[in-house]
SEVORO-233753 format. One line per 8 residues: number of its first residue (from 1); for each residue z negated, x, y of N, C-alpha, C, CB. Coordinates in steps of 0.02 Angstrom, whole numbers, plus 50000, padded with zeros to 5 digits. Atoms other than C-alpha are relative to their C-alpha. Glycine has a CB too. Layout:
BEGIN
NUM) Z X Y Z X Y Z X Y Z X Y | ... .
END
This chain:
BEGIN
1) 50052 50000 50051 53637 38633 46825 49940 49957 50024 49977 50072 49984 | 50058 50042 49984 53495 38507 46821 49936 50036 49978 50006 49930 49967 | 50063 49964 50014 53322 38588 46830 49944 49950 49987 49980 50047 50059 | 50057 50042 50017 53171 38507 46746 49940 50045 49984 50016 49954 49939 | 50060 49960 50011 52993 38569 46742 49969 49985 49930 49948 49986 50056 | 50033 50006 50066 52903 38601 46577 49929 49978 50011 50001 50067 49961 | 50068 50023 49998 52742 38507 46551 49965 50014 49934 49997 49926 50016 | 50038 49986 50059 52603 38537 46425 49957 49939 49985 49957 50062 50009 .
9) 50041 50057 50020 52523 38394 46328 49957 50020 49941 50044 49939 49981 | 50045 49983 50055 52373 38407 46215 49978 50072 49999 50031 49984 49935 | 50019 49927 49997 52349 38587 46269 50041 50047 49959 49930 50007 49978 | 49961 49956 50044 52479 38651 46145 50074 49987 50001 49975 49994 49931 | 49930 50018 50004 52642 38556 46153 50033 50003 50069 50008 49929 49971 | 49962 49997 49939 52774 38595 46284 50051 49944 49999 50034 50069 50007 | 49959 50060 49996 52870 38443 46342 50049 50005 50060 49956 49936 50007 | 49953 50007 49946 53028 38422 46445 50040 49936 49987 50047 50063 50007 .
17) 49965 50064 50010 53114 38255 46474 50076 50010 49998 49982 49951 50058 | 49927 49998 50004 53297 38222 46433 50031 49961 50058 50024 49972 49931 | 49965 50037 49946 53418 38167 46572 50018 49931 49977 50064 50037 50023 | 49986 50068 50021 53433 37979 46565 50075 49986 49992 49970 49952 50050 | 49928 50012 50004 53622 37981 46597 50028 50026 49935 50035 50032 50057 | 49977 49970 50063 53648 38098 46449 49977 49960 49940 49976 50071 49994 | 50027 50040 50056 53534 37997 46334 50037 49933 49994 49924 49987 50011 | 49963 50064 50002 53625 37835 46382 50070 50014 49971 50005 49967 50073 .
25) 49931 49985 50024 53795 37918 46352 50001 50014 49924 50027 50062 50037 | 50006 49986 50070 53737 37977 46181 49971 49943 49959 49959 50060 49990 | 50031 50060 50031 53660 37804 46145 49936 50018 49963 50050 49966 49951 | 50065 49981 50030 53489 37883 46111 49948 49949 50023 49979 50075 50022 | 50052 50050 49985 53348 37757 46102 49932 50029 49980 50014 49932 49962 | 50069 49980 50015 53159 37770 46083 49992 50012 49926 49951 49948 50023 | 50015 49978 50068 53104 37859 45923 50060 50026 49961 49969 49943 49963 | 49942 49970 50032 53281 37920 45884 49988 50075 49991 50065 49987 50041 .
33) 50008 49929 50009 53282 38095 45810 50057 50038 50036 49999 50017 49925 | 49950 49956 49973 53373 38237 45899 49991 50069 49969 49995 50004 50077 | 50004 49933 50029 53414 38411 45836 49992 50052 50054 50063 50016 49959 | 50011 49943 49954 53356 38571 45921 50024 50063 49964 49923 50007 50022 | 49971 49940 50031 53455 38731 45885 49995 50059 50047 50074 49987 49980 | 50005 49941 49957 53410 38901 45956 50065 50040 49996 49938 50044 49980 | 49938 49962 49998 53567 38995 46012 49986 50073 50002 50041 49980 50060 | 50010 49929 50001 53593 39182 45996 49976 50029 50068 50064 50035 49978 .
41) 50019 49974 49935 53568 39205 46184 49932 49972 50023 50053 49984 50051 | 50065 50030 49984 53400 39111 46178 50003 49931 50027 49965 50043 50048 | 49994 50068 49976 53468 38948 46245 49982 49951 49945 50071 49986 50025 | 50020 50052 50048 53410 38787 46160 50050 49944 50003 49928 49975 50013 | 49951 50054 50003 53543 38665 46106 49965 49936 49977 50058 50018 49952 | 50026 50066 50018 53492 38481 46103 50060 49956 49980 49960 49967 50060 | 49943 50038 50024 53607 38371 45998 49977 49937 49964 50043 50043 49954 | 50014 50061 50037 53609 38196 45928 50018 50010 49926 50038 49939 50029 .
49) 49977 49989 50068 53696 38264 45774 49948 50045 49963 50072 50033 50000 | 50054 49964 50035 53562 38320 45649 50019 50022 49929 49938 49957 49996 | 49976 49977 50064 53669 38358 45496 50051 50055 50010 50030 49943 49958 | 49952 49946 49996 53782 38505 45458 50070 49978 49982 49979 50057 49955 | 49934 50024 50020 53927 38394 45405 50048 50004 50059 49996 49928 49974 | 49950 49996 49945 54087 38421 45508 50009 49933 50034 50067 50025 49973 | 49986 50061 49962 54120 38294 45644 50068 49973 49977 50000 50015 50079 | 49939 50032 50021 54251 38171 45584 50041 49980 50061 49985 49939 49956 .
57) 49956 50013 49944 54391 38173 45712 50068 49980 49976 50004 50062 50045 | 49935 50027 50021 54552 38074 45697 50051 50008 50055 49994 49925 49980 | 49945 49995 49952 54716 38116 45784 50057 49954 49976 50024 50075 50006 | 49944 50047 50015 54846 37976 45790 50061 50023 50036 49982 49926 50020 | 49936 49976 49972 55026 38030 45816 50053 49947 49988 50022 50069 49969 | 49946 50048 50007 55163 37905 45852 50066 50037 49989 50004 49954 50062 | 49940 49961 50018 55316 37974 45763 50061 49981 50042 50015 49990 49926 | 49944 50020 49958 55431 37878 45879 50008 50045 50060 49991 49928 50023 .
65) 49997 49954 49944 55389 38006 46013 50037 50065 49983 49928 50015 50024 | 49971 49935 50020 55475 38143 45914 50066 49989 49964 49951 50039 49954 | 49935 50000 50034 55658 38166 45871 50016 50068 49974 50055 49979 50048 | 49990 49931 50022 55645 38354 45844 49949 50017 49946 49994 50048 50059 | 50050 49983 50055 55567 38403 45675 49955 50060 50017 50037 50014 49935 | 50041 49939 49982 55509 38572 45745 49945 49980 50048 50044 50056 50031 | 50052 50022 49950 55415 38485 45887 49944 49962 49962 50032 49953 50057 | 50050 50037 50039 55328 38366 45764 49958 50050 49959 50034 49948 49953 .
73) 50037 49951 50040 55282 38513 45652 49949 50037 50042 50048 50050 49967 | 50048 49964 49956 55203 38605 45799 49943 49956 50021 50036 50027 50063 | 50054 50048 49985 55104 38449 45844 49951 49997 49943 50029 49929 50015 | 50046 50003 50057 55034 38440 45668 49960 50065 49994 50039 49987 49935 | 50035 49937 50002 54990 38626 45672 49947 50000 50055 50048 50058 50008 | 50049 50002 49944 54907 38600 45843 49939 49956 49982 50033 49973 50064 | 50055 50044 50020 54804 38455 45774 49955 50033 49947 50028 49935 49974 | 50036 49963 50053 54756 38562 45623 49955 50053 50031 50050 50033 49949 .
81) 50037 49945 49969 54703 38712 45727 49943 49973 50043 50048 50043 50042 | 50050 50028 49956 54608 38603 45851 49940 49974 49962 50030 49944 50041 | 50058 50019 50040 54498 38542 45708 49996 49928 49982 49940 50019 50035 | 50000 50071 50019 54548 38361 45677 49994 49997 49923 50065 49962 50024 | 50010 50006 50072 54486 38308 45504 50050 49950 49968 49928 49977 49985 | 49948 50047 50025 54615 38167 45487 50056 49997 50053 49969 49928 49987 | 49940 50009 49957 54792 38161 45558 50037 49939 49972 50047 50066 50001 | 49966 50061 50022 54876 37991 45553 50066 49993 50039 49953 49937 50011 .
89) 49936 50013 49969 55060 37971 45587 50018 49925 49993 50054 50045 49969 | 49984 50072 50002 55118 37794 45631 50070 49988 50026 49948 49961 50043 | 49934 50023 49974 55280 37701 45666 50002 49924 49996 50059 50032 49959 | 49994 50074 50003 55324 37520 45704 50049 49978 49947 50021 49973 50069 | 49951 50017 50049 55473 37520 45590 49991 50043 49937 50071 50009 50029 | 50005 49953 50056 55509 37645 45452 50007 50071 50026 50052 49986 49946 | 49995 49930 49979 55488 37834 45464 50072 50026 49989 49948 50044 49960 | 49938 49965 50012 55647 37934 45489 49989 50049 49942 50025 50037 50064 .
97) 50009 49956 50058 55679 38043 45335 49968 50068 50017 50066 50012 49966 | 50027 49933 49985 55635 38204 45428 49924 50002 50004 50029 50025 50064 | 50074 50003 49990 55455 38146 45458 49966 50020 49934 49976 49927 50022 | 50032 49986 50064 55410 38150 45273 50013 50073 49979 50028 49952 49945 | 49985 49930 50015 55496 38320 45255 49953 50046 50040 50075 50017 50016 | 50044 49960 49958 55394 38389 45400 49928 49996 49974 50003 49976 50073 | 50067 50009 50028 55233 38319 45327 49991 50041 49937 49987 49926 49984 | 50001 49959 50062 55273 38400 45159 49994 50073 50016 50062 49988 49958 .
105) 50002 49929 49980 55307 38567 45242 49931 50017 50029 50055 50016 50051 | 50066 49989 49965 55146 38550 45344 49944 50008 49948 49983 49939 50048 | 50053 49996 50048 55035 38517 45194 50007 50061 49954 49997 49936 49959 | 49990 49940 50043 55114 38661 45096 49984 50064 50039 50073 50003 49974 | 50010 49940 49959 55094 38783 45241 49929 50006 50029 50050 50001 50056 | 50068 49997 49976 54912 38742 45283 49952 49995 49943 49987 49945 50050 | 50050 49998 50053 54752 38760 45185 49953 49940 50006 49960 50065 50004 | 50047 50056 50000 54654 38605 45137 50029 49933 50022 49943 50017 50042 .
113) 49971 50063 49974 54775 38474 45206 50036 49962 49944 50051 50014 50059 | 49969 50039 50054 54826 38334 45089 50015 49929 50026 49952 49996 49937 | 49985 50071 49985 54913 38165 45108 49958 49956 49957 50074 49984 49991 | 50045 50043 50038 54783 38035 45058 50020 49927 50004 49928 50008 50025 | 49978 50070 49993 54872 37878 45112 50071 50000 50026 49953 49960 50048 | 49930 50001 49979 55057 37837 45131 50029 49930 49990 50040 50052 49962 | 49964 50065 50003 55147 37673 45173 50065 50010 50037 49958 49940 50031 | 49935 49999 49964 55313 37630 45254 49990 50015 50074 50038 49933 49993 .
121) 50012 49992 49928 55231 37637 45427 49941 50045 50017 49990 49933 50032 | 50058 49958 49986 55082 37755 45409 49993 50055 49947 49935 49955 50003 | 50016 49944 50043 55043 37925 45336 49934 50032 50023 50057 50052 49999 | 50065 49970 49983 54864 37993 45333 49992 50066 49964 49941 49952 49982 | 50011 49933 50028 54832 38178 45309 49927 50018 50012 50047 50053 50033 | 50072 49987 49993 54652 38228 45276 49984 50071 49979 49959 49951 49958 | 50022 49934 50017 54563 38394 45273 49949 49997 49943 49969 50036 50062 | 50042 50002 50059 54485 38418 45101 49961 50064 49990 50041 49985 49939 .
129) 50033 49935 50007 54418 38594 45132 49933 50001 50036 50044 50056 50027 | 50064 49990 49970 54235 38626 45163 50002 50069 50034 49943 49994 49948 | 49994 49936 49964 54233 38762 45299 49955 50054 49971 49983 49991 50075 | 50046 49948 50026 54085 38849 45217 50027 50030 49935 49928 49968 49987 | 49972 49973 50060 54189 38877 45062 50052 50056 50011 50031 49946 49961 | 49951 49948 49982 54307 38993 45156 49970 50045 50054 50068 49968 50024 | 50031 49956 49950 54200 39128 45242 50053 50041 50037 49948 50047 49967 | 49952 49962 49957 54285 39220 45385 50015 50068 49968 49971 50009 50074 .
137) 49991 49933 50027 54259 39388 45299 50052 49999 49944 49934 50027 49974 | 49951 50004 50056 54356 39335 45144 50072 49989 50026 49981 49942 49952 | 49933 50013 49973 54500 39267 45248 50030 50062 50033 49997 49943 50050 | 49977 49939 49967 54512 39426 45352 50020 50052 49950 49946 50027 50046 | 49983 49950 50052 54511 39536 45197 50067 49981 49967 49943 50004 49946 | 49939 50023 50031 54649 39429 45121 50059 50012 50049 49995 49925 49981 | 49946 49990 49951 54754 39437 45283 50019 50074 50002 49977 49976 50071 | 49987 49928 49999 54736 39626 45284 50043 50022 49940 49933 50037 50000 .
145) 49962 49984 50060 54799 39640 45105 50072 49976 50005 49966 49970 49938 | 49933 50029 49994 54946 39525 45142 50043 50040 50050 49994 49928 50023 | 49962 49966 49948 55000 39612 45304 50017 50071 49979 49960 50001 50066 | 49987 49931 50021 54982 39787 45230 50055 50002 49948 49936 50032 49972 | 49949 50002 50053 55086 39743 45077 50068 49984 50030 49982 49948 49946 | 49937 50016 49966 55220 39665 45189 50031 50062 50033 49989 49945 50054 | 49976 49941 49965 55233 39824 45293 50027 50052 49949 49943 50031 50042 | 49979 49950 50048 55240 39939 45142 50064 49979 49963 49944 50012 49949 .
153) 49940 50023 50035 55370 39832 45053 50061 50001 50045 49989 49931 49972 | 49942 49998 49953 55479 39822 45209 50029 50072 50003 49977 49977 50073 | 49977 49930 49999 55486 40013 45215 50034 50018 49934 49940 50048 50014 | 49970 49987 50068 55520 40021 45027 50069 49968 49995 49953 49971 49943 | 49936 50035 50001 55660 39894 45047 50053 50042 50036 49994 49930 50032 | 49954 49958 49963 55743 40008 45177 50018 50062 49958 49970 50021 50068 | 49988 49938 50037 55722 40164 45070 50042 49987 49937 49934 50032 49982 | 49968 50012 50065 55782 40085 44907 50061 49954 50006 49950 49969 49951 .
161) 49942 50045 49987 55917 39973 44988 49993 49935 49959 50067 50037 49982 | 50017 50060 50039 55833 39821 44911 49999 49939 50045 49931 50009 49965 | 49995 50060 49957 55892 39663 45001 49952 49946 49978 50071 49971 50000 | 50046 50052 50027 55790 39549 44888 49929 50010 50025 50001 49999 49923 | 50067 49984 49978 55630 39638 44933 49992 49988 50076 49983 50073 49983 | 50001 50012 49927 55672 39632 45120 49993 49926 50015 50065 50027 50033 | 50005 50073 49990 55699 39443 45111 49932 49973 49979 50056 49963 49959 | 50067 50020 50024 55537 39426 45012 49947 50014 50054 49983 50038 49934 .
169) 50045 49983 49946 55443 39513 45153 50003 49948 50055 50016 50070 50027 | 49991 50050 49948 55516 39392 45279 49968 49933 49981 50073 49991 50016 | 50027 50063 50022 55466 39242 45174 49923 50002 49995 50030 49983 49933 | 50074 49995 50006 55288 39307 45153 49964 49993 50066 49981 50065 49968 | 50032 50008 49934 55257 39290 45340 49960 49935 50001 50054 50001 50056 | 50037 50062 50003 55201 39113 45302 49930 50009 49973 50037 49950 49957 | 50066 49988 50028 55056 39181 45199 49951 50025 50054 50004 50050 49942 | 50043 49975 49945 54988 39276 45350 49987 49946 50051 50033 50060 50035 .
177) 50007 50053 49950 55020 39129 45467 49948 49949 49979 50066 49966 50012 | 50046 50054 50022 54923 39002 45361 49929 50025 50000 50020 49974 49929 | 50067 49975 49996 54771 39116 45350 49977 50007 50073 49996 50066 49964 | 50017 49997 49930 54777 39147 45537 49985 49931 50029 50057 50031 50038 | 50014 50068 49977 54788 38959 45569 49931 49976 49974 50055 49951 49976 | 50066 50020 50027 54634 38935 45456 49944 50028 50042 49992 50023 49926 | 50051 49969 49958 54533 39059 45557 49996 49966 50067 50015 50074 50010 | 49999 50036 49935 54586 38974 45719 49969 49934 49994 50071 49992 50026 .
185) 50030 50066 50010 54540 38804 45648 49924 50004 49993 50031 49967 49938 | 50071 49995 50010 54369 38860 45589 49964 50022 50064 49985 50050 49944 | 50027 49979 49936 54338 38945 45756 49991 49940 50046 50045 50052 50033 | 50005 50061 49958 54374 38782 45849 49947 49953 49975 50066 49964 50002 | 50050 50047 50029 54266 38681 45730 49930 50026 50016 50010 49993 49923 | 50067 49973 49986 54117 38798 45759 49987 49992 50075 49995 50075 49978 | 50010 50009 49928 54143 38791 45948 49982 49928 50017 50062 50021 50039 | 50012 50071 49989 54138 38601 45936 49933 49978 49968 50058 49959 49971 .
193) 50059 50019 50038 53990 38595 45816 49960 50063 49986 50018 49963 49934 | 50038 49938 50006 53864 38735 45840 49959 50004 49936 49954 50007 50059 | 50036 50001 50061 53768 38678 45685 50038 50027 49943 49978 49932 49986 | 49958 49975 50051 53914 38727 45580 49994 50076 49992 50071 49981 50013 | 50008 49927 50002 53889 38910 45626 49938 50018 49958 49993 50030 50073 | 50060 49986 50042 53715 38902 45546 50018 49989 49925 49939 49953 50022 | 49982 50012 50068 53789 38826 45388 50040 50056 49971 50037 49936 49995 | 49958 49946 50023 53916 38967 45379 49967 50067 50010 50067 49998 50037 .
201) 50039 49939 49990 53782 39095 45424 50037 50051 50044 49984 50031 49932 | 49963 49957 49955 53881 39167 45569 49988 49977 50071 50076 50000 49982 | 50011 50017 49930 53850 39173 45755 50067 49984 50035 49963 50058 50037 | 49938 50016 49965 53977 39096 45877 50034 50062 50029 49986 49951 50057 | 49969 49939 49973 54003 39268 45957 50037 50039 49946 49946 50044 50032 | 49966 49964 50056 54044 39345 45788 50062 49963 49979 49953 50007 49939 | 49941 50040 50015 54164 39202 45756 50059 50021 50044 49985 49926 50009 | 49947 49981 49953 54263 39253 45911 50028 50069 49982 49974 50001 50072 .
209) 49976 49934 50021 54274 39433 45848 50046 49994 49940 49942 50046 49983 | 49957 50012 50058 54345 39371 45681 50065 49968 50024 49963 49954 49947 | 49941 50033 49974 54467 39262 45778 50049 50052 50031 49981 49946 50052 | 49958 49947 49970 54529 39411 45880 50030 50044 49946 49959 50043 50048 | 49977 49956 50055 54542 39515 45722 50059 49964 49962 49940 50017 49949 | 49948 50038 50034 54645 39377 45637 50065 50001 50040 49977 49927 49989 | 49940 49999 49959 54767 39370 45784 50035 50067 49996 49984 49983 50072 | 49971 49932 50004 54791 39558 45777 50034 50014 49934 49947 50052 50012 .
217) 49970 49989 50067 54822 39564 45589 50062 49959 49992 49949 49983 49944 | 49940 50042 50005 54944 39421 45603 50059 50033 50036 49987 49929 50030 | 49947 49965 49965 55043 39525 45730 50024 50061 49961 49977 50021 50069 | 49978 49947 50045 55045 39672 45608 50049 49972 49949 49938 50034 49965 | 49953 50033 50046 55124 39552 45484 50067 49984 50033 49970 49938 49973 | 49939 50015 49964 55250 39499 45616 50045 50062 50005 49983 49973 50071 | 49959 49937 49994 55304 39680 45639 50027 50022 49933 49957 50058 50029 | 49973 49984 50066 55323 39701 45452 50065 49957 49989 49946 49984 49944 .
225) 49941 50043 50005 55445 39553 45460 50057 50030 50041 49984 49928 50025 | 49947 49970 49958 55539 39639 45602 50030 50061 49967 49972 50019 50068 | 49974 49941 50037 55554 39797 45499 50049 49978 49948 49942 50041 49967 | 49954 50025 50053 55630 39698 45357 50063 49970 50030 49965 49946 49957 | 49942 50030 49966 55745 39603 45476 50048 50054 50024 49977 49955 50060 | 49956 49948 49975 55810 39764 45552 50026 50047 49943 49963 50041 50054 | 49977 49961 50057 55826 39846 45382 50062 49967 49969 49944 50007 49948 | 49947 50036 50033 55944 39710 45317 50070 50019 50024 49990 49927 50008 .
233) 49933 49983 49977 56094 39750 45431 50024 50070 49981 50003 49992 50073 | 49982 49930 50014 56089 39935 45385 49981 50020 49929 49967 50047 50050 | 50029 49982 50064 56025 39924 45208 50050 50035 49955 49974 49938 49965 | 49949 49967 50040 56191 39981 45136 50028 50064 50034 50058 49951 49986 | 49975 49941 49962 56218 40119 45266 49972 50064 49969 49978 49996 50076 | 50020 49935 50026 56206 40301 45220 49958 50034 50055 50063 50043 49980 | 50046 49974 49949 56053 40348 45324 49977 50070 49979 49938 49952 50008 | 50023 49930 50011 56007 40531 45341 49932 50000 49967 49998 50040 50068 .
241) 50063 49998 50036 55868 40573 45217 49943 50026 50044 50007 50043 49939 | 50053 49973 49956 55774 40669 45353 49973 49943 50043 50028 50058 50045 | 50023 50056 49960 55767 40511 45458 49957 49953 49957 50060 49961 50030 | 50040 50042 50044 55706 40408 45309 49932 50032 49984 50038 49988 49935 | 50063 49966 50014 55575 40539 45271 49952 49995 50060 50014 50075 49984 | 50040 50007 49938 55515 40533 45453 49972 49928 50007 50044 50019 50063 | 50022 50070 49998 55507 40343 45445 49944 49988 49950 50060 49952 49987 | 50052 50008 50052 55407 40349 45283 49934 50034 50024 50024 50031 49932 .
249) 50060 49966 49976 55287 40476 45362 49966 49959 50056 50018 50069 50026 | 50028 50041 49945 55265 40368 45519 49967 49938 49971 50055 49980 50052 | 50027 50060 50030 55238 40216 45412 49932 50015 49967 50050 49970 49948 | 50063 49980 50033 55104 40306 45308 49945 50011 50052 50010 50065 49958 | 50050 49989 49948 55016 40359 45468 49976 49934 50030 50028 50044 50056 | 50016 50065 49973 55024 40181 45536 49954 49960 49953 50065 49960 50014 | 50041 50035 50048 54953 40108 45376 49932 50032 49990 50036 49996 49934 | 50065 49965 50006 54817 40240 45366 49956 49979 50059 50011 50078 49998 .
257) 50038 50022 49942 54765 40191 45543 49975 49929 49989 50042 50004 50063 | 50018 50070 50014 54766 40007 45489 49944 49998 49950 50061 49961 49972 | 50053 49998 50050 54661 40048 45336 49933 50020 50031 50018 50048 49944 | 50061 49975 49969 54533 40146 45437 49970 49948 50048 50013 50065 50037 | 50025 50048 49951 54521 40010 45568 49962 49942 49964 50060 49972 50042 | 50032 50054 50038 54478 39877 45438 49934 50026 49969 50047 49973 49945 | 50062 49971 50029 54353 39992 45351 49947 50009 50054 50015 50069 49965 | 50051 49991 49946 54268 40034 45517 49972 49933 50023 50032 50037 50061 .
265) 50026 50067 49983 54254 39848 45553 49946 49977 49952 50056 49949 50002 | 50048 50026 50049 54170 39801 45391 49942 50047 49988 50036 49986 49935 | 50055 49952 50007 54065 39960 45387 49962 50008 50065 50026 50067 49976 | 50031 49996 49934 54020 39939 45572 49991 50074 50021 49931 49964 49999 | 50001 49927 49987 54064 40123 45601 50034 50013 50068 50036 50040 49942 | 49973 49988 49933 54086 40156 45788 50035 50066 50007 49945 49996 50050 | 49970 49933 49994 54124 40340 45770 50067 50002 49966 49954 50052 49971 | 49936 50003 50036 54260 40309 45642 50052 49959 50041 49989 49968 49930 .
273) 49956 50040 49958 54333 40174 45757 50027 50043 50058 49962 49938 50028 | 49979 49957 49945 54337 40300 45900 50052 50053 49976 49938 50036 50032 | 49953 49951 50027 54422 40433 45792 50067 49968 49984 49971 50033 49938 | 49940 50036 50016 54548 40304 45738 50045 49989 50062 49983 49933 49968 | 49965 50011 49938 54596 40263 45916 50032 50065 50024 49953 49972 50053 | 49975 49935 49976 54617 40447 45957 50060 50025 49959 49943 50052 49998 | 49947 49976 50044 54734 40472 45808 50067 49967 50014 49982 49988 49928 | 49939 50037 49989 54864 40350 45872 50052 50041 50038 49986 49937 50038 .
281) 49953 49959 49961 54942 40479 45990 50048 50037 49953 49962 50050 50045 | 49958 49964 50048 55006 40575 45837 50055 49953 49972 49957 50028 49942 | 49952 50049 50025 55091 40416 45773 50053 49987 50054 49964 49934 49980 | 49954 50012 49945 55170 40385 45943 50050 50059 50007 49962 49989 50066 | 49956 49942 49993 55240 40562 45944 50054 49999 49946 49960 50066 49995 | 49951 49999 50056 55324 40549 45773 50051 49943 50008 49965 49993 49932 | 49953 50056 49988 55399 40379 45820 50047 50019 50055 49963 49934 50018 | 49956 49974 49948 55468 40461 45977 50051 50049 49972 49960 50033 50056 .
289) 49953 49954 50033 55544 40599 45869 50052 49963 49962 49962 50048 49954 | 49952 50039 50037 55627 40468 45761 50053 49972 50046 49966 49945 49961 | 49951 50025 49951 55707 40390 45912 50050 50054 50023 49964 49971 50062 | 49956 49944 49981 55778 40560 45961 50049 50017 49942 49958 50063 50019 | 49959 49983 50059 55842 40589 45783 50056 49949 49990 49956 50002 49936 | 49950 50051 50014 55936 40424 45770 50055 49997 50052 49967 49933 49994 | 49949 50000 49951 56034 40456 45928 50066 50030 49975 49976 50038 50060 | 49940 49969 50027 56156 40558 45824 50037 49954 49951 49981 50065 49966 .
297) 49971 50044 50050 56191 40411 45707 50045 49947 50033 49945 49966 49958 | 49959 50055 49975 56314 40266 45724 49956 49950 50038 50038 49966 49942 | 50038 50042 49955 56261 40143 45858 49962 49944 49964 50045 49970 50051 | 50038 50053 50033 56216 39992 45745 49941 50026 49959 50046 49960 49955 | 50054 49971 50040 56115 40104 45629 49945 50028 50046 50028 50056 49954 | 50049 49971 49954 56031 40194 45775 49956 49946 50031 50036 50040 50054 | 50037 50054 49968 55982 40031 45859 49947 49970 49953 50048 49945 50023 | 50046 50032 50047 55905 39954 45703 49945 50046 49979 50038 49977 49939 .
305) 50052 49952 50017 55813 40114 45655 49952 50009 50058 50031 50067 49981 | 50044 49996 49941 55747 40124 45833 49951 49942 50002 50042 50001 50065 | 50045 50056 50002 55677 39949 45817 49949 50006 49945 50040 49936 49992 | 50048 49990 50057 55599 39992 45649 49945 50049 50022 50038 50028 49937 | 50048 49953 49977 55514 40144 45726 49953 49969 50051 50034 50061 50030 | 50041 50034 49950 55453 40035 45869 49949 49954 49967 50043 49961 50047 | 50047 50044 50035 55374 39910 45748 49948 50039 49964 50035 49956 49952 | 50050 49957 50033 55290 40050 45651 49948 50023 50052 50035 50061 49966 .
313) 50046 49978 49946 55218 40115 45816 49954 49944 50021 50040 50025 50060 | 50039 50057 49975 55162 39942 45873 49945 49982 49945 50049 49938 50015 | 50048 50017 50052 55076 39911 45703 49940 50049 50005 50034 50004 49929 | 50054 49951 49994 54975 40072 45725 49958 49985 50063 50027 50071 50002 | 50036 50016 49937 54930 40022 45903 49956 49938 49992 50049 49990 50058 | 50041 50060 50014 54871 39852 45844 49939 50019 49959 50041 49945 49961 | 50059 49975 50037 54759 39944 45719 49949 50032 50048 50023 50052 49946 | 50044 49973 49949 54691 40036 45870 49962 49945 50037 50039 50041 50050 .
321) 50032 50058 49967 54655 39867 45949 49942 49975 49957 50052 49941 50012 | 50055 50021 50045 54550 39823 45795 49942 50047 50009 50024 50000 49925 | 50053 49951 49991 54452 39984 45818 49964 49990 50068 50030 50072 49996 | 50033 50017 49936 54421 39938 46000 49957 49940 49994 50051 49989 50055 | 50040 50058 50013 54358 39770 45940 49934 50019 49965 50040 49949 49959 | 50059 49976 50034 54239 39862 45825 49949 50029 50049 50019 50053 49948 | 50043 49970 49951 54170 39963 45969 49968 49947 50046 50039 50051 50042 | 50027 50053 49957 54152 39808 46079 49948 49960 49963 50057 49954 50025 .
329) 50049 50039 50041 54062 39716 45938 49935 50038 49995 50027 49986 49930 | 50061 49962 50012 53939 39856 45906 49962 50012 50065 50016 50067 49967 | 50034 49991 49935 53903 39884 46092 49959 49938 50016 50051 50015 50057 | 50039 50062 49987 53844 39702 46096 49931 50004 49969 50037 49939 49972 | 50063 49997 50035 53704 39747 45976 49953 50050 50036 50010 50020 49926 | 50052 49965 49961 53545 39835 46027 50010 50075 50007 49933 49988 49968 | 50000 49926 49997 53566 40018 45982 50057 50030 49963 49936 50027 49975 | 49943 49967 50031 53741 40061 45931 50015 49976 49931 49989 50072 49999 .
337) 49973 50023 50065 53821 40054 45759 49947 49987 49948 50049 50050 49974 | 50041 50014 50058 53738 39975 45611 50042 49956 49954 49933 49965 50019 | 49960 50036 50051 53794 39879 45456 49968 49932 49985 50006 50043 49934 | 50035 50062 50014 53708 39712 45479 50044 49938 50002 49945 49992 50049 | 49966 50062 49991 53833 39583 45536 50074 49999 49978 49995 49980 50070 | 49927 50005 50011 54015 39633 45519 50016 49991 49927 50034 50063 50027 | 49982 50003 50070 54011 39651 45332 49959 49950 49959 49993 50066 49970 | 50043 50046 50039 53889 39513 45286 50017 49928 50022 49923 50016 50011 .
END
């Protein structure tokens, strides 16, 4: 850290000089304006950027480096999450057919990405979404609704032997993923441009809490997919009604825990978050009972029902992780729980 002494001029103005190496690197000249932004921890950010507009960053990808469509798709997702505003794919000859297919899948599975230029040797994908138009709170609420419905429908598919519904749950995993990718993207953009946090009226520390919450909810959605996947092989089996009743009860307990965890987050209720964590032991017990019950069933049925019980348990435990995040968030503030930041 470079230390500089504060001087006083005119009896009222506090002055500190900028490091010459930094000013040269930023191409700052005499009389150029610089922005000053007070950070939540009291630090003062000095930046050449004085507007709230997102930094225009371009990622160029040479498609010749990729023969695997899945690898190219992951590169595009990585560029999206990292916060590039334009992704340009290039080639010296013509694009292999799979490249355009991957680009189409990418723009359909991400929010705000559109092809704005396309030739035989170049494809430009641009971000058309203003980050401020998609507040973190709205995205998290939407993710919660999607993941909860996936879990409930997966259990219903098992109970009603509905293969179509089970496949639909699996397909809906993309909805949770694209919202999670959006939160990750906006988090990275705010970390790269602190002024954007002011425009979105959210502190960088709160952004990280939303990011953690998004990751947890996405995992709840993943376990809903696993429930549906393990329901399919046994969907025509004659499963004991007592076992199905126990699975439905465990699922209801898991979803109730999930519901309370989200409510405690947006209501900033530390006591409710603590009670929610304490309730998970009852869910773990009933899931253990299900595992003991299925031992009497045929092996394929027992194995798949065991995995379903495990995913129900893990979903409840992830809800407990959300409640722990609530407590960690509120402890950061001055005097315990209040309703100022999580829900606004």
